[in-house]
N, C-alpha and C positions, 0 to 999 in steps of 0.2 A: 703783574707776575703772579700775585696771589690768586686772582681769578683763573689764570691759566692753569696753575697747580691744582686748584680745586676741580676744574673741568677734567684734567687728566685723571684725578683720583676717581671721579664718577665714571669715566670711560673704562678705567681698569676694573672697577667693581662690576660694571655691566659685562665686560668680557668674562670675568671670573664667574658671574652668575650664569651666563650663557654656556660656559664650559661645563659647569656643574649640572645644569638642567638638561643639557644635550642628550645624555643617555635616557633620561625619562621621556623627553619628547620623542626620541627615536623609537623607544619601545612602545609608546602609545600609538605612534603612527603605524606600527607594524603589528599591533596587537590583533590576535585572531578574533573574529566575530563569533560569539557564542550562539549556537542554535540548539534548540531542543527538538528532538524528533521522536514521535511515538510510532511504534510498529503496529502491525495488524494483530499480532498474537504473541504468545511466549516465544522464546528464542527457538528457531527451527531452521532446518537446512535451506528453505527457500528465502531466507534473508541473507544468504551468504554474500551477496554483492555489497551490501552495506558494510558488513564487518570486514570484508577484504579491502574495500576502499579506504576504510578507516586504518586497518593495519598497515597498508602500504603507503599511507601518508597522503592520500589524494585529497582529502578534505583540508589537511594542514597546508598543502601547496596552494590551495585556493584561499588561504587565510580564514579558514572555518574551523572553530573548535566545536565539534558535533557531539552531543550526547544522545545515545540511543537507548530508549526505554521500551520495555515490553508493553504490548497493548492488550486490550480486552475485546477485540473484535474488529473487523474491517469497517463496519459501519460506525463504530465508536470514534474512529480516528477523525472523522469529519467534524464532530462537535468539539473534540479536543483542540483542534487547530482553530475553529471558528471562535471558541471562547477565549483564546489567547493563552491557554495553558501550554500549548506547544506551538512552535513556529513552523513545523514540518510534520507531515504524517504520511503513512503508507496505509491507504485504505481504499474503500469501494467508491468508484467514480459514480455509481448509480445512487448511492446514499448522498453523494454530493449534489447530484441533480435534483434530488428531492429537496434538499436543503436550500439550494440556490433558487428554487421556484418561489419559496416563501421569504428568503432572506438574501436577495441578489447582491446587496451592498456588503454583506458580512461573510459571504461564503468563501471558503478556501478556493484555490484554483489549481487544477491539475496541471503539472508541468512535465512529466515523464511517465508514459504509460508502460507498465510492466506486464500485466496480465491481459493479454489481447483476446483471450477466449473466455466465455463465461464458465466459471467452476461451480456454480450454484447447483445444488442437488437436494433431493430428498431420498434418504437411504431407508430400505426396508430389508427385512431378512429374506433369504431365498425361499423360505417356505411360506411366506406371506401371501395372502390372497389379493394384495395390492399390486396390480399390474400396470395401471395407467392412472392419470390424475383423477379421473372420476371415481376411482376406487377409494380415494382418500376421504370421501364424504363419510361422516359418522365415525371418523377415527381420531385418535390422539397423536399429534405430532409434537415433538419436543426439540428444543434448541436453546443455546445461549441467547440472551436478550439482544445482544449486539451483533448476532451472526447475520452475515450479508444475505444468506438464502432466506432466513426468517424474515428479514426486513423487506425482501422483495416478493415474499409469498402473496401479498394482495395483488401485486402485478401479474404473477404467475397464475393465480386463481382467476383473475379477470380474463386472461388470454385463453385459458383452458375451459372457462365457463363452468366452474365447479362452485358449489354452494358452500361458502365459508362458515355460514351460521351453524352448520351441523358439525364443524370440525373444531375440536378442542386444542388450543395451542398452550403448551406448557413450557414455561421458562425453567431451565435447569442449569446447573454448573457445567462448564465445558468438560470437566474430567469425568462426569457421569454419563455422558451422551452415549457412547458406543456400548457400555456395559448395560444400560437400561434398555437399549434396543435388543441386545443379544439375549437378555433375560425375559423379554416379552413384557416389560413394564410399560412400554409405549409402543404404538404401531409403527411409528416412523420417526425419523429425526432430520432436522435441517443441518446443512453445513456445506463446506467446500469439499468436493469429491476426494481430493487428495488429503485433506485434513481428517476426514472420517476413515478413509482407507488405511492411512498409516497409523492413526491413533488406535485403530482396532488391532493392528499388528502389535503395537506396544502393549495392548491389553491381553495379548494371547489369543486373539480371534483372527482366523484366516479369512480375510476379506473376500477372496475369490470364491470360497466355499459357502461363506455365510451371508454375504451382503449382495444387494442389487440396488441399482441407482435409477432414479427418475430425474434426468437432468433437464434444467430449464432450457438449455440451448436446443434441446430436440423438439421444443414446442414453440418455436418462434421468437425466443428471447436471445437474439444474437447480440449480446451486450458485451461491452468491455468490462473489466473488473478492476483490480487494484492498480492505482496510480500513486506516484509520489505527488503530493499536494502541499502547497505553501499558503501561508496566510496572505490576504490581500495587502495587509500593512507591510509585510516584508517586500512584496513586489513593488509597492508604491515608494517605500523609503530606501530600499537597498537592492535594486534590481541586479547589480553586479554580483552580489552574494548569491543571488538565485542562479545566475549564470554559472558561477563556480560550483555551487552545490550540484547542479545537473550534470556539469562536465565530470565531476568526481564520481557521481553515481553511474554515469554511462561507462566510465573506465572500469568501474567495479563489476558491472553486469557483463561487459565484454571479456573481462579476465576470467570470470566464473564460467562463462560459456566455453571459453577456450581451455580451461583447466578447473573442472568441478572439484577435484580433490583439494586444490589450493583454497577454494572457497570454503570447503568443509573444514579445513584446518583452521580457518579464521573463526568459524562458528564454534568449533570445539574449544578454541582459546577463550571465547566469550562464555560459553556454557559447557564445561567439561562433563557434566553429569548426563547429558542427553546420549541416546543410543545412536552412535555414528552410523551404523549399518542402516538403520531405519531411516535416519535423517538424510543420508546419501540417497536412498531410494526415493525419498519424498522430493528431494531437490530434482532428481532426474525426471520424475513423473510430472512435476510442475512445469519444467522447461518443455517437455514434450506436449502436455495436455493444455496448459494455460498460457503459454507464451509463444506458441508456434503457429500463429495464424498466417495463412498464405500471404496476407497483405504486407507482411514484414519485408518481403522481397522488393516491394515498391516504396514503402515509406520509411524503412529502417527502424533500428532500435529506438524505443522511447516515443515514437510518433504515432499518429492516428490517421485513419482514413476519414476525412471530414464528413463525407456523405454518410458513411456508416455511423459516425458518432451522432450526427443530426438525427438519423433514424432511431438510434438507441435513446436519445433524448425524448423523441416522440413517444417511443414505446413506454418509457417510464412515466411520462406525463399522462398519457392516456390511461394507462393501467391504474395509476394511483388517483386518477381524477384530479390532477393538480390544476389550479386556476391560472397559472402563468407558466409559459414555456420559456426556460432560460435560453439566452443566446449561447451559441457554441463558445464564444470567446469568454463567457462568464464561467463556464464549466472547465475548459481546458485551453491552455495557451501553448502555441508552438514556438514562441518568441525566444525561449531560453535553451532550445535544443542545440547541441554542438553541430558542426557542419555534417552534411550527409556522409562524407567519406569517413567520418569517425563512427558512423552508426550502421555500417553495412552488415547486416545480419548473416549473410552467406559466409563471411569470413570466419564465423564462430560455429557454423553447423558441423 
């Protein structure tokens, strides 16, 4: 009888312990996965899909606690993810190609393409004698160190056969770019066309009257640009979280395309001091100029044309003189995209 009583006591204590710990175990089992994401630049209109997805709880529905941080350039996002500082980045796929050529095992992987047309440009003033790439020889071109157009300039120079030894490259603070060009302190500046255009507007410069653009895409660089990229570690250790992340972002992109003002509301909630009128125009121009490649009718939101991407990889490898050509799967994975019916671009045009 004594042994029976002792056994019952042990069982009762076990039951009590289970009841007490059940809420803890339950909370742990349903805890959100924390992810850190670095953006391409300071908070702007063309990041609306991320903020709207967060505001509407799409990440939370996928069990993700996402922190969105400002970035310092599309090229910088690659290193930030590769180093482990961030789990996710929104950055230039061409910088990723370059990185993957030398570091295939550590390179992030693109999982959702957003900028399907190349935004890279060199801006000059309308009264400049620079009309074509050859006219850049002997000039000074300025840009932020992590700017995608600056990083791709060796590739652009190779394709256009210009002498880079005669060109001075000046690294400057992003906030100085448009003003220095306007004042004639430099001959030209690197950047994304809509970054320069709308930053000029914010600085009181009329871009239509004052600026001209030499666009990389007009000279054979038919490249993709900014993609959502994730660390290889996250893919290997938690692929379901990557699936959820991409689903949430896809919903955010679709929502902004259907209702840009809702997207801008989310951006303004994140950064109320920005100029809504200018950022709304920047968002519209980005959708029209950088996200509206004809291939979207066939591949849908977030996807790529594999042949075009392979050609883009070859362009970057040849122009940089890279020793290794990364495999497509090393650069971009379509494994995490939502079903095609959830990515039909024509629904949001």
